[in-house]
C-alpha positions in Angstrom: -0.5 -21.6 29.0 0.6 -18.0 28.4 -2.6 -16.5 29.8 -2.5 -18.8 32.9 1.1 -17.8 33.6 0.3 -14.1 33.0 -2.6 -14.4 35.4 -0.5 -16.2 38.0 2.2 -13.5 37.7 -0.2 -10.7 38.1 -1.8 -12.4 41.1 1.7 -12.9 42.5 2.4 -9.2 42.2 -0.9 -8.2 43.8 -0.7 -10.8 46.5 2.8 -9.8 47.5 1.9 -6.1 47.4 -1.3 -6.8 49.3 0.7 -8.8 51.9 1.1 -5.4 53.5 -2.5 -5.9 54.7 -4.4 -8.4 56.9 -7.5 -9.5 55.0 -8.6 -9.0 51.5 -11.3 -9.7 49.0 -10.1 -11.8 46.0 -8.8 -9.6 43.1 -10.5 -10.3 39.8 -7.9 -10.0 37.2 -8.5 -9.1 33.5 -9.0 -11.9 31.1 -9.8 -12.2 27.4 -13.3 -12.4 26.0 -14.1 -15.3 23.7 -13.4 -13.1 20.7 -9.8 -12.7 21.9 -10.1 -9.0 23.0 -8.9 -8.2 26.5 -11.5 -7.1 29.0 -11.1 -3.6 30.5 -9.4 -3.6 33.8 -10.9 -1.8 36.8 -7.7 -0.4 38.2 -9.5 1.6 40.8 -11.0 -1.5 42.3 -7.5 -3.1 42.2 -6.1 -0.2 44.1 -8.9 -0.4 46.7 -8.3 -4.2 47.1 -4.6 -3.7 47.3 -4.8 -2.0 50.6 -8.0 -3.6 52.0 -9.1 -3.5 54.8 -7.4 -0.1 55.5 -8.0 1.5 52.1 -10.6 3.9 53.4 -8.3 4.9 56.3 -5.4 5.6 53.9 -7.4 8.3 52.0 -5.4 7.8 48.8 -5.4 10.9 46.6 -6.4 10.6 43.0 -2.8 11.3 42.1 -1.6 8.4 44.3 -4.1 6.1 42.8 -3.0 7.2 39.3 0.6 6.6 40.2 -0.2 3.1 41.6 -2.1 2.2 38.5 0.8 3.4 36.3 3.2 1.2 38.4 0.9 -1.9 38.0 0.5 -1.3 34.3 4.2 -0.8 33.6 5.1 -3.9 35.7 2.5 -5.9 33.7 4.0 -4.7 30.4 7.6 -5.3 31.5 6.7 -8.8 32.8 4.9 -10.0 29.7 8.1 -10.9 27.7 9.5 -12.6 30.8 6.3 -14.6 31.2 6.4 -15.7 27.6 10.0 -16.7 28.0 9.1 -18.6 31.2 6.3 -20.4 29.4 8.6 -21.3 26.5 11.2 -22.8 28.8 8.5 -24.7 30.7 7.3 -26.2 27.4 10.8 -27.3 26.6 11.2 -28.8 30.0 7.9 -30.7 29.6 9.1 -32.0 26.2 12.5 -33.0 27.6 10.9 -35.0 30.4 9.0 -37.1 27.9 11.7 -37.4 25.3 12.9 -40.9 24.2 16.4 -39.9 25.1 16.6 -37.9 28.3 19.2 -35.2 28.1 20.1 -34.4 31.6 22.5 -31.5 30.7 19.8 -29.8 28.6 17.4 -30.1 31.5 19.9 -28.5 33.8 20.5 -25.6 31.4 16.8 -25.0 30.9 16.2 -25.2 34.6 18.9 -22.6 35.3 17.4 -20.4 32.6 13.9 -20.7 34.0 15.2 -20.0 37.5 16.9 -16.8 36.2 13.7 -15.7 34.5 11.7 -16.4 37.6 14.2 -14.4 39.6 13.7 -11.4 37.3 9.9 -11.7 37.7 10.3 -11.8 41.5 12.5 -8.7 41.4 9.9 -6.9 39.2 7.3 -7.7 41.9 9.5 -6.4 44.7 10.4 -3.3 42.8 6.7 -2.6 42.1 5.9 -3.0 45.8 8.7 -0.7 46.8 7.6 2.0 44.3 4.1 1.8 45.5 5.2 2.1 49.1 7.2 5.2 48.3 4.1 6.9 46.8 2.5 6.8 50.2 2.8 9.7 52.7 4.7 9.1 55.9 1.4 8.6 57.8 0.1 6.2 55.2 3.4 4.2 55.3 3.0 3.9 59.1 -0.5 2.5 58.7 0.5 0.0 56.0 3.6 -1.0 58.0 1.6 -1.6 61.1 -0.8 -3.8 59.1 2.1 -5.7 57.5 3.8 -6.2 60.9 0.5 -7.4 62.4 0.0 -9.9 59.6 3.6 -11.1 59.7 3.4 -11.7 63.5 0.0 -13.5 63.1 1.5 -15.8 60.4 4.6 -16.5 62.5 2.4 -17.3 65.5 0.3 -19.7 63.4 3.5 -21.4 62.0 4.8 -21.8 65.6 1.5 -23.3 66.7 1.3 -25.6 63.7 4.7 -27.1 64.6 3.1 -28.8 67.6 
């Protein structure tokens, strides 16, 4: 459960950061080998996919790539205890839902605690996205903003069409 939630959180970070772009290839996240040792992460590929399809146009410097990798790594490390807490609460909620005596107050307390934890995870994701955006030069920011604006407008148009 922990690795699944960790994977989902990392994907949430990458997807939200990558929402600055239009189309992307799926990001392959690190996982554990059968022997329990983590696989090495190809952060360079993650950075390229983060800004796809405009990665080449951005011409990120090695320093920018390094800073982005540092932000992603730090965010992952900071998120890990929160993910563990979230998983623990989820386990308690599952157990509470199948208990012989349903304790509604306990479920409310656990739900609020889980919501607060999720809020912290979301804030981490947004802070990471903002830090990555600040690393970009003004011209790079314009390019990324244009891509984000185009994507947002496209999504809004699709939602408007789907209403009918």
